[in-house]
PyMOL Python script that loads the backbone (N, CA, C, O; Angstrom):
from pymol import cmd

cmd.read_pdbstr("""\
ATOM      1  N   MET A   1      40.558   6.089 -53.930  1.00  0.00           N
ATOM      2  CA  MET A   1      39.921   6.570 -52.717  1.00  0.00           C
ATOM      3  C   MET A   1      38.636   7.326 -53.007  1.00  0.00           C
ATOM      4  O   MET A   1      38.061   7.925 -52.098  1.00  0.00           O
ATOM      5  N   GLY A   2      38.169   7.313 -54.255  1.00  0.00           N
ATOM      6  CA  GLY A   2      36.945   8.007 -54.594  1.00  0.00           C
ATOM      7  C   GLY A   2      35.707   7.381 -53.993  1.00  0.00           C
ATOM      8  O   GLY A   2      34.679   8.049 -53.879  1.00  0.00           O
ATOM      9  N   ASP A   3      35.772   6.125 -53.606  1.00  0.00           N
ATOM     10  CA  ASP A   3      34.621   5.445 -53.029  1.00  0.00           C
ATOM     11  C   ASP A   3      34.642   5.473 -51.506  1.00  0.00           C
ATOM     12  O   ASP A   3      33.885   4.744 -50.864  1.00  0.00           O
ATOM     13  N   GLU A   4      35.508   6.315 -50.916  1.00  0.00           N
ATOM     14  CA  GLU A   4      35.589   6.427 -49.467  1.00  0.00           C
ATOM     15  C   GLU A   4      35.126   7.810 -49.011  1.00  0.00           C
ATOM     16  O   GLU A   4      35.235   8.792 -49.744  1.00  0.00           O
ATOM     17  N   LEU A   5      34.610   7.862 -47.793  1.00  0.00           N
ATOM     18  CA  LEU A   5      34.123   9.099 -47.206  1.00  0.00           C
ATOM     19  C   LEU A   5      35.052   9.495 -46.059  1.00  0.00           C
ATOM     20  O   LEU A   5      35.160   8.759 -45.078  1.00  0.00           O
ATOM     21  N   PRO A   6      35.733  10.658 -46.164  1.00  0.00           N
ATOM     22  CA  PRO A   6      36.576  11.102 -45.042  1.00  0.00           C
ATOM     23  C   PRO A   6      35.718  11.734 -43.949  1.00  0.00           C
ATOM     24  O   PRO A   6      34.824  12.530 -44.235  1.00  0.00           O
ATOM     25  N   VAL A   7      35.993  11.376 -42.705  1.00  0.00           N
ATOM     26  CA  VAL A   7      35.239  11.893 -41.555  1.00  0.00           C
ATOM     27  C   VAL A   7      36.241  12.300 -40.479  1.00  0.00           C
ATOM     28  O   VAL A   7      37.201  11.581 -40.206  1.00  0.00           O
ATOM     29  N   VAL A   8      36.004  13.464 -39.872  1.00  0.00           N
ATOM     30  CA  VAL A   8      36.852  13.948 -38.776  1.00  0.00           C
ATOM     31  C   VAL A   8      35.968  14.155 -37.553  1.00  0.00           C
ATOM     32  O   VAL A   8      34.880  14.723 -37.649  1.00  0.00           O
ATOM     33  N   ALA A   9      36.449  13.684 -36.393  1.00  0.00           N
ATOM     34  CA  ALA A   9      35.716  13.858 -35.137  1.00  0.00           C
ATOM     35  C   ALA A   9      36.688  14.322 -34.060  1.00  0.00           C
ATOM     36  O   ALA A   9      37.763  13.746 -33.898  1.00  0.00           O
ATOM     37  N   GLU A  10      36.309  15.357 -33.329  1.00  0.00           N
ATOM     38  CA  GLU A  10      37.122  15.805 -32.211  1.00  0.00           C
ATOM     39  C   GLU A  10      36.725  15.022 -30.964  1.00  0.00           C
ATOM     40  O   GLU A  10      35.576  14.604 -30.820  1.00  0.00           O
ATOM     41  N   PHE A  11      37.690  14.828 -30.063  1.00  0.00           N
ATOM     42  CA  PHE A  11      37.382  14.072 -28.845  1.00  0.00           C
ATOM     43  C   PHE A  11      38.061  14.689 -27.635  1.00  0.00           C
ATOM     44  O   PHE A  11      39.044  15.423 -27.742  1.00  0.00           O
ATOM     45  N   SER A  12      37.505  14.365 -26.500  1.00  0.00           N
ATOM     46  CA  SER A  12      38.086  14.682 -25.201  1.00  0.00           C
ATOM     47  C   SER A  12      37.901  13.443 -24.338  1.00  0.00           C
ATOM     48  O   SER A  12      36.776  12.997 -24.112  1.00  0.00           O
ATOM     49  N   VAL A  13      38.994  12.897 -23.864  1.00  0.00           N
ATOM     50  CA  VAL A  13      38.958  11.697 -23.026  1.00  0.00           C
ATOM     51  C   VAL A  13      39.611  12.035 -21.697  1.00  0.00           C
ATOM     52  O   VAL A  13      40.697  12.614 -21.660  1.00  0.00           O
ATOM     53  N   TRP A  14      38.952  11.673 -20.614  1.00  0.00           N
ATOM     54  CA  TRP A  14      39.514  11.888 -19.286  1.00  0.00           C
ATOM     55  C   TRP A  14      39.882  10.551 -18.671  1.00  0.00           C
ATOM     56  O   TRP A  14      39.117   9.590 -18.745  1.00  0.00           O
ATOM     57  N   ARG A  15      41.047  10.495 -18.069  1.00  0.00           N
ATOM     58  CA  ARG A  15      41.497   9.288 -17.379  1.00  0.00           C
ATOM     59  C   ARG A  15      41.612   9.624 -15.900  1.00  0.00           C
ATOM     60  O   ARG A  15      42.279  10.585 -15.518  1.00  0.00           O
ATOM     61  N   PHE A  16      40.953   8.819 -15.072  1.00  0.00           N
ATOM     62  CA  PHE A  16      40.991   9.011 -13.628  1.00  0.00           C
ATOM     63  C   PHE A  16      41.685   7.823 -12.989  1.00  0.00           C
ATOM     64  O   PHE A  16      41.311   6.673 -13.221  1.00  0.00           O
ATOM     65  N   ARG A  17      42.697   8.106 -12.186  1.00  0.00           N
ATOM     66  CA  ARG A  17      43.414   7.045 -11.476  1.00  0.00           C
ATOM     67  C   ARG A  17      43.810   7.600 -10.111  1.00  0.00           C
ATOM     68  O   ARG A  17      44.564   8.568 -10.011  1.00  0.00           O
ATOM     69  N   GLY A  18      43.293   6.977  -9.082  1.00  0.00           N
ATOM     70  CA  GLY A  18      43.570   7.473  -7.741  1.00  0.00           C
ATOM     71  C   GLY A  18      43.051   8.886  -7.583  1.00  0.00           C
ATOM     72  O   GLY A  18      41.883   9.160  -7.856  1.00  0.00           O
ATOM     73  N   GLU A  19      43.903   9.769  -7.149  1.00  0.00           N
ATOM     74  CA  GLU A  19      43.535  11.175  -6.961  1.00  0.00           C
ATOM     75  C   GLU A  19      43.851  12.038  -8.182  1.00  0.00           C
ATOM     76  O   GLU A  19      43.630  13.249  -8.160  1.00  0.00           O
ATOM     77  N   ARG A  20      44.365  11.420  -9.244  1.00  0.00           N
ATOM     78  CA  ARG A  20      44.773  12.177 -10.435  1.00  0.00           C
ATOM     79  C   ARG A  20      43.757  12.050 -11.561  1.00  0.00           C
ATOM     80  O   ARG A  20      43.108  11.016 -11.721  1.00  0.00           O
ATOM     81  N   SER A  21      43.633  13.113 -12.329  1.00  0.00           N
ATOM     82  CA  SER A  21      42.842  13.059 -13.560  1.00  0.00           C
ATOM     83  C   SER A  21      43.702  13.648 -14.679  1.00  0.00           C
ATOM     84  O   SER A  21      44.424  14.625 -14.481  1.00  0.00           O
ATOM     85  N   SER A  22      43.607  13.035 -15.851  1.00  0.00           N
ATOM     86  CA  SER A  22      44.406  13.465 -16.994  1.00  0.00           C
ATOM     87  C   SER A  22      43.511  13.610 -18.216  1.00  0.00           C
ATOM     88  O   SER A  22      42.874  12.641 -18.628  1.00  0.00           O
ATOM     89  N   PRO A  23      43.450  14.809 -18.807  1.00  0.00           N
ATOM     90  CA  PRO A  23      42.663  14.973 -20.037  1.00  0.00           C
ATOM     91  C   PRO A  23      43.515  14.710 -21.277  1.00  0.00           C
ATOM     92  O   PRO A  23      44.708  15.011 -21.303  1.00  0.00           O
ATOM     93  N   TYR A  24      42.893  14.154 -22.280  1.00  0.00           N
ATOM     94  CA  TYR A  24      43.525  13.964 -23.588  1.00  0.00           C
ATOM     95  C   TYR A  24      42.557  14.503 -24.624  1.00  0.00           C
ATOM     96  O   TYR A  24      41.389  14.114 -24.641  1.00  0.00           O
ATOM     97  N   VAL A  25      43.021  15.386 -25.483  1.00  0.00           N
ATOM     98  CA  VAL A  25      42.172  15.965 -26.528  1.00  0.00           C
ATOM     99  C   VAL A  25      42.851  15.787 -27.874  1.00  0.00           C
ATOM    100  O   VAL A  25      44.076  15.714 -27.966  1.00  0.00           O
ATOM    101  N   GLY A  26      42.047  15.721 -28.899  1.00  0.00           N
ATOM    102  CA  GLY A  26      42.603  15.566 -30.237  1.00  0.00           C
ATOM    103  C   GLY A  26      41.515  15.310 -31.259  1.00  0.00           C
ATOM    104  O   GLY A  26      40.351  15.657 -31.061  1.00  0.00           O
ATOM    105  N   ARG A  27      41.921  14.694 -32.357  1.00  0.00           N
ATOM    106  CA  ARG A  27      40.992  14.401 -33.454  1.00  0.00           C
ATOM    107  C   ARG A  27      41.177  12.970 -33.939  1.00  0.00           C
ATOM    108  O   ARG A  27      42.282  12.427 -33.956  1.00  0.00           O
ATOM    109  N   TYR A  28      40.065  12.390 -34.328  1.00  0.00           N
ATOM    110  CA  TYR A  28      40.066  11.108 -35.043  1.00  0.00           C
ATOM    111  C   TYR A  28      39.865  11.421 -36.514  1.00  0.00           C
ATOM    112  O   TYR A  28      39.003  12.228 -36.862  1.00  0.00           O
ATOM    113  N   PHE A  29      40.633  10.805 -37.368  1.00  0.00           N
ATOM    114  CA  PHE A  29      40.465  10.915 -38.813  1.00  0.00           C
ATOM    115  C   PHE A  29      40.086   9.531 -39.330  1.00  0.00           C
ATOM    116  O   PHE A  29      40.887   8.598 -39.276  1.00  0.00           O
ATOM    117  N   TYR A  30      38.863   9.407 -39.831  1.00  0.00           N
ATOM    118  CA  TYR A  30      38.355   8.130 -40.338  1.00  0.00           C
ATOM    119  C   TYR A  30      38.224   8.181 -41.851  1.00  0.00           C
ATOM    120  O   TYR A  30      38.070   9.253 -42.437  1.00  0.00           O
ATOM    121  N   ARG A  31      38.289   7.017 -42.475  1.00  0.00           N
ATOM    122  CA  ARG A  31      37.881   6.838 -43.865  1.00  0.00           C
ATOM    123  C   ARG A  31      36.847   5.718 -43.839  1.00  0.00           C
ATOM    124  O   ARG A  31      37.127   4.603 -43.398  1.00  0.00           O
ATOM    125  N   LEU A  32      35.638   6.038 -44.324  1.00  0.00           N
ATOM    126  CA  LEU A  32      34.529   5.080 -44.322  1.00  0.00           C
ATOM    127  C   LEU A  32      34.281   4.598 -45.740  1.00  0.00           C
ATOM    128  O   LEU A  32      34.470   5.334 -46.708  1.00  0.00           O
ATOM    129  N   ARG A  33      33.860   3.356 -45.842  1.00  0.00           N
ATOM    130  CA  ARG A  33      33.563   2.759 -47.143  1.00  0.00           C
ATOM    131  C   ARG A  33      32.301   1.906 -46.989  1.00  0.00           C
ATOM    132  O   ARG A  33      32.079   1.297 -45.943  1.00  0.00           O
ATOM    133  N   VAL A  34      31.488   1.870 -48.029  1.00  0.00           N
ATOM    134  CA  VAL A  34      30.283   1.040 -48.019  1.00  0.00           C
ATOM    135  C   VAL A  34      30.672  -0.382 -48.410  1.00  0.00           C
ATOM    136  O   VAL A  34      31.228  -0.623 -49.482  1.00  0.00           O
ATOM    137  N   THR A  35      30.364  -1.319 -47.511  1.00  0.00           N
ATOM    138  CA  THR A  35      30.619  -2.739 -47.739  1.00  0.00           C
ATOM    139  C   THR A  35      29.358  -3.508 -47.373  1.00  0.00           C
ATOM    140  O   THR A  35      28.872  -3.406 -46.247  1.00  0.00           O
ATOM    141  N   ASP A  36      28.835  -4.262 -48.301  1.00  0.00           N
ATOM    142  CA  ASP A  36      27.590  -5.023 -48.084  1.00  0.00           C
ATOM    143  C   ASP A  36      26.461  -4.133 -47.578  1.00  0.00           C
ATOM    144  O   ASP A  36      25.677  -4.536 -46.719  1.00  0.00           O
ATOM    145  N   GLY A  37      26.384  -2.909 -48.123  1.00  0.00           N
ATOM    146  CA  GLY A  37      25.296  -2.000 -47.783  1.00  0.00           C
ATOM    147  C   GLY A  37      25.460  -1.279 -46.451  1.00  0.00           C
ATOM    148  O   GLY A  37      24.549  -0.570 -46.025  1.00  0.00           O
ATOM    149  N   GLN A  38      26.593  -1.443 -45.789  1.00  0.00           N
ATOM    150  CA  GLN A  38      26.823  -0.789 -44.504  1.00  0.00           C
ATOM    151  C   GLN A  38      28.114   0.023 -44.543  1.00  0.00           C
ATOM    152  O   GLN A  38      29.070  -0.343 -45.227  1.00  0.00           O
ATOM    153  N   LEU A  39      28.130   1.123 -43.807  1.00  0.00           N
ATOM    154  CA  LEU A  39      29.359   1.897 -43.678  1.00  0.00           C
ATOM    155  C   LEU A  39      30.324   1.167 -42.764  1.00  0.00           C
ATOM    156  O   LEU A  39      29.952   0.739 -41.671  1.00  0.00           O
ATOM    157  N   ARG A  40      31.557   1.025 -43.208  1.00  0.00           N
ATOM    158  CA  ARG A  40      32.606   0.362 -42.426  1.00  0.00           C
ATOM    159  C   ARG A  40      33.815   1.279 -42.362  1.00  0.00           C
ATOM    160  O   ARG A  40      34.082   2.026 -43.303  1.00  0.00           O
ATOM    161  N   ILE A  41      34.547   1.224 -41.258  1.00  0.00           N
ATOM    162  CA  ILE A  41      35.769   2.006 -41.119  1.00  0.00           C
ATOM    163  C   ILE A  41      36.879   1.294 -41.881  1.00  0.00           C
ATOM    164  O   ILE A  41      37.213   0.149 -41.578  1.00  0.00           O
ATOM    165  N   SER A  42      37.448   1.978 -42.873  1.00  0.00           N
ATOM    166  CA  SER A  42      38.560   1.380 -43.610  1.00  0.00           C
ATOM    167  C   SER A  42      39.907   1.831 -43.043  1.00  0.00           C
ATOM    168  O   SER A  42      40.907   1.127 -43.187  1.00  0.00           O
ATOM    169  N   SER A  43      39.936   3.013 -42.391  1.00  0.00           N
ATOM    170  CA  SER A  43      41.144   3.435 -41.681  1.00  0.00           C
ATOM    171  C   SER A  43      40.769   4.427 -40.598  1.00  0.00           C
ATOM    172  O   SER A  43      39.745   5.106 -40.676  1.00  0.00           O
ATOM    173  N   LYS A  44      41.629   4.494 -39.576  1.00  0.00           N
ATOM    174  CA  LYS A  44      41.418   5.409 -38.450  1.00  0.00           C
ATOM    175  C   LYS A  44      42.781   5.912 -38.006  1.00  0.00           C
ATOM    176  O   LYS A  44      43.723   5.135 -37.847  1.00  0.00           O
ATOM    177  N   ARG A  45      42.875   7.228 -37.806  1.00  0.00           N
ATOM    178  CA  ARG A  45      44.120   7.835 -37.320  1.00  0.00           C
ATOM    179  C   ARG A  45      43.766   8.750 -36.157  1.00  0.00           C
ATOM    180  O   ARG A  45      42.798   9.507 -36.230  1.00  0.00           O
ATOM    181  N   VAL A  46      44.543   8.681 -35.091  1.00  0.00           N
ATOM    182  CA  VAL A  46      44.341   9.517 -33.916  1.00  0.00           C
ATOM    183  C   VAL A  46      45.472  10.535 -33.854  1.00  0.00           C
ATOM    184  O   VAL A  46      46.648  10.172 -33.896  1.00  0.00           O
ATOM    185  N   VAL A  47      45.109  11.818 -33.754  1.00  0.00           N
ATOM    186  CA  VAL A  47      46.096  12.884 -33.633  1.00  0.00           C
ATOM    187  C   VAL A  47      45.801  13.644 -32.343  1.00  0.00           C
ATOM    188  O   VAL A  47      44.743  14.257 -32.200  1.00  0.00           O
ATOM    189  N   LEU A  48      46.747  13.597 -31.407  1.00  0.00           N
ATOM    190  CA  LEU A  48      46.578  14.309 -30.153  1.00  0.00           C
ATOM    191  C   LEU A  48      46.899  15.780 -30.343  1.00  0.00           C
ATOM    192  O   LEU A  48      47.863  16.127 -31.024  1.00  0.00           O
ATOM    193  N   ALA A  49      46.095  16.640 -29.744  1.00  0.00           N
ATOM    194  CA  ALA A  49      46.298  18.089 -29.816  1.00  0.00           C
ATOM    195  C   ALA A  49      46.886  18.554 -28.483  1.00  0.00           C
ATOM    196  O   ALA A  49      46.313  19.390 -27.784  1.00  0.00           O
ATOM    197  N   MET A  50      48.047  17.986 -28.154  1.00  0.00           N
ATOM    198  CA  MET A  50      48.676  18.287 -26.872  1.00  0.00           C
ATOM    199  C   MET A  50      50.160  18.548 -27.113  1.00  0.00           C
ATOM    200  O   MET A  50      50.759  17.987 -28.031  1.00  0.00           O
ATOM    201  N   THR A  51      50.739  19.396 -26.287  1.00  0.00           N
ATOM    202  CA  THR A  51      52.160  19.700 -26.433  1.00  0.00           C
ATOM    203  C   THR A  51      53.040  18.756 -25.623  1.00  0.00           C
ATOM    204  O   THR A  51      54.225  18.609 -25.920  1.00  0.00           O
ATOM    205  N   THR A  52      52.473  18.114 -24.603  1.00  0.00           N
ATOM    206  CA  THR A  52      53.229  17.154 -23.800  1.00  0.00           C
ATOM    207  C   THR A  52      52.379  15.918 -23.556  1.00  0.00           C
ATOM    208  O   THR A  52      51.150  15.982 -23.586  1.00  0.00           O
ATOM    209  N   LEU A  53      53.039  14.796 -23.315  1.00  0.00           N
ATOM    210  CA  LEU A  53      52.350  13.545 -22.991  1.00  0.00           C
ATOM    211  C   LEU A  53      52.833  13.042 -21.644  1.00  0.00           C
ATOM    212  O   LEU A  53      53.961  13.300 -21.225  1.00  0.00           O
ATOM    213  N   ARG A  54      51.958  12.326 -20.989  1.00  0.00           N
ATOM    214  CA  ARG A  54      52.365  11.659 -19.761  1.00  0.00           C
ATOM    215  C   ARG A  54      53.007  10.334 -20.146  1.00  0.00           C
ATOM    216  O   ARG A  54      53.483  10.187 -21.272  1.00  0.00           O
ATOM    217  N   THR A  55      53.029   9.391 -19.257  1.00  0.00           N
ATOM    218  CA  THR A  55      53.654   8.099 -19.567  1.00  0.00           C
ATOM    219  C   THR A  55      52.945   7.424 -20.726  1.00  0.00           C
ATOM    220  O   THR A  55      51.747   7.621 -20.928  1.00  0.00           O
ATOM    221  N   VAL A  56      53.668   6.646 -21.470  1.00  0.00           N
ATOM    222  CA  VAL A  56      53.154   6.015 -22.684  1.00  0.00           C
ATOM    223  C   VAL A  56      51.961   5.108 -22.382  1.00  0.00           C
ATOM    224  O   VAL A  56      51.054   5.009 -23.209  1.00  0.00           O
ATOM    225  N   SER A  57      51.935   4.460 -21.250  1.00  0.00           N
ATOM    226  CA  SER A  57      50.838   3.546 -20.934  1.00  0.00           C
ATOM    227  C   SER A  57      49.507   4.273 -20.871  1.00  0.00           C
ATOM    228  O   SER A  57      48.470   3.662 -21.130  1.00  0.00           O
ATOM    229  N   ASP A  58      49.500   5.555 -20.536  1.00  0.00           N
ATOM    230  CA  ASP A  58      48.271   6.327 -20.509  1.00  0.00           C
ATOM    231  C   ASP A  58      47.664   6.494 -21.890  1.00  0.00           C
ATOM    232  O   ASP A  58      46.440   6.546 -22.017  1.00  0.00           O
ATOM    233  N   VAL A  59      48.484   6.581 -22.925  1.00  0.00           N
ATOM    234  CA  VAL A  59      48.010   6.855 -24.267  1.00  0.00           C
ATOM    235  C   VAL A  59      47.263   5.660 -24.847  1.00  0.00           C
ATOM    236  O   VAL A  59      46.477   5.838 -25.777  1.00  0.00           O
ATOM    237  N   ALA A  60      47.473   4.468 -24.344  1.00  0.00           N
ATOM    238  CA  ALA A  60      46.822   3.265 -24.873  1.00  0.00           C
ATOM    239  C   ALA A  60      45.300   3.359 -24.809  1.00  0.00           C
ATOM    240  O   ALA A  60      44.623   2.655 -25.558  1.00  0.00           O
ATOM    241  N   ILE A  61      44.742   4.193 -23.951  1.00  0.00           N
ATOM    242  CA  ILE A  61      43.293   4.304 -23.841  1.00  0.00           C
ATOM    243  C   ILE A  61      42.668   4.883 -25.095  1.00  0.00           C
ATOM    244  O   ILE A  61      41.471   4.693 -25.314  1.00  0.00           O
ATOM    245  N   LEU A  62      43.419   5.576 -25.921  1.00  0.00           N
ATOM    246  CA  LEU A  62      42.877   6.195 -27.133  1.00  0.00           C
ATOM    247  C   LEU A  62      42.732   5.224 -28.284  1.00  0.00           C
ATOM    248  O   LEU A  62      41.952   5.461 -29.207  1.00  0.00           O
ATOM    249  N   LEU A  63      43.467   4.147 -28.237  1.00  0.00           N
ATOM    250  CA  LEU A  63      43.466   3.199 -29.332  1.00  0.00           C
ATOM    251  C   LEU A  63      42.280   2.300 -29.199  1.00  0.00           C
ATOM    252  O   LEU A  63      42.082   1.412 -30.028  1.00  0.00           O
TER     253      LEU A  63
END
""", "prot")
cmd.dss("prot")
cmd.show_as("cartoon", "prot")
cmd.util.cbc("prot")
cmd.orient("prot")
């Protein structure tokens, strides 16, 4: 993993449906690697910084 660059990004995503809005906050953890002279994502992990989740179908927007 010495040839990879770890990158962390915080995010806030809002989902609006009807009269409801739902915020999702957390962090993306990326590992970048140079391939053919360009940075490419070799892995991505999403970690939600929330104590509760709504229905599972809502979480699909983060992927």
